[in-house]
N, C-alpha and C positions, 0 to 999 in steps of 0.2 A: 472765481476772484478777477479782479482788475490784474490785468497783466503788468508784472514789473519783473524787468531784467533782472536774473540772477537773484530771487527775491532771499533774503539772508537774515531779516528781520521781521518777527511777529507783528510789529507795529506798521509794516507794510502791508499786511493783509487787508483786503477790502473786498469784502463778498457782494457781489451785485445785489439790488434790492429784489427780493421774491422768491431768492434762491431756495431757502430752507423750505418755505411752503410747497413749492414746485417738488424738491425731494423728496418730501413727506408724500405727497398725491402719486409719485412713482412708488414708492416704499408700498403704500398702502394698495396700490394695482398688482403687487405681487414681484415688483423688480427689485432685485438685488443691485445696490449702487456700489461703484467700484470708481477711485481714482486712480488715473494711469496717466503718467506724467514723464516727461524726460527731465532730467535737471542736469545736463551738461555742466552746470557752475561747479558741482564736487569734482567731476573729473578735471575740470580746468585749473582747480585749486583756489576757485573765486569764491567758493563759500564751503563751509565745514559739513560734516555730518550733522554734527550738533547743531548747527543752525539751519539746516534743512529739516532737522525732526521739531524744531521748535516752531517752525514755520507750518509744518503739518500738523502740528498739535492747536495751534491757534486757528487754524482753516477749520479741523473737524469740530474744534468748540465753538465756533462762529456758526457752523451750519446746525449744529445741535445734538443732542445724543441719541445714539441708535439708529444712526440713518446709515452710515458709510459702513458697508460691509469690510472692507481692507481698501490699503493703499500700496500701488507697486510705482516706484520709480527706477529708472536710468540714468546712471551717473555717467555714462560714455560721450565722449564728444563726437560731434559730426566727422564724419571722412574715417574713422575707424571701422573695422568690422564689426558689428553688434547685431546681437540676436534679439535685443530687448531695445533698443533706442528707435521709436518712431522714426518712420514710418514700417518698420519692420513689427510682425505680429506677436513676438514672445511673451511681451507684458498679457496680452489679451488671453492667448493660448496659455498661459500657466494660471492666470486667475480664473477662467472658463474650468480648467482641469480642477485646480484648489477648491473652487466654490461649487462644482456640478453645475455648470450654466452651460444651459442649450445656446449654442452660438446661434444657432438660425431663428431663434425669437429674440434675440438681443439686438441691442443698439449701442452705437459708440457716438458719442457728442463730442465735438470738438471746435476750437476756434481757428483752425490753422488747416490749410491743407495736408500736411504729415498727417493729421488726425484722420482726417477723411481716407486716405492714401492706407494708413495702419488698418482701420476698421475694415476696409475692402479686404484687406492683405489676410487678415483674420477672418474673414467670412460672416461679418456680422453688418447689420444695414448700419448706415453713417446718416448723421444730420451736422452739418455744419452750421455754427452760430457766427453772428457777426459782429461779436462783441471784441475780437483780438485786434492788434494792430493792423491785420492784414483783414478789412473786412471786406474787400472785392471777391466774390462768390460766384464771377463770371464764369468761369472754368472748370468749377471744381467736380470732383469725380464723386463727391456725395450724395446719397441718393435723394436727401432732402437739404433746403436750407431752410434757417430759423431764425429770425431776428434777435434772438437770446435764449437762454437756456429755459426759461419760463415758459416760453412759445415752442420750444422742443418738447418740452414734458408734455405738454397740453396734445402734442400731437403723436405721443407715444401712447399716451393713456386712450384717446380717441383710437388709434388703431387697434388697440388691446381690448378695447370694449365691442368693438365691431363684431 
C-alpha cells in the first residue's frame, strides 16, 4: 500500500494498482503470502491496537479473499532491544516456523532498506521495491531491485518456473 506515517484510519489505505492480481499469481505458483510489518506507532502511543487492526482489516479486504496467509506486526519502537522489529528477523522466523515455510526457497519483498536487511538476517532472498518514501536503491543489500510489487512478483514467478 502507499506509505502513510502511522496509518491509523482505514480511509488512508490505498493499495497500489495491480497488487491483488500479482498476489494471486504468487499464490497460484505455490507461495504462502505473509505480511510482516513494523508498527512502532502502537509502541509510541500514536495509534491504538484497535486502529491498527481496523487498518489491517481494510488492507486484507482490499487485497481480496484467501490471499494472505497471516499477518505479523511488531509494535516496538526504534532504539529498544527487539527481536521482532525489522531488521531483526524474529517475525520471519516465527512465520516460517508456524506456517512450515522453507526459508531457502522464500522471498521477502519490501520498500525500505531495513526490509532487505531483515530478509537477509532471516536467510531468505530479498527484493527491494522502489515504491516507498526512499526509492533510492543504489547501495541496497537486497538480492534484487524491482520497480514495484507487480514487477517483483513477476521476477519470483519466473524464477519458480525455471
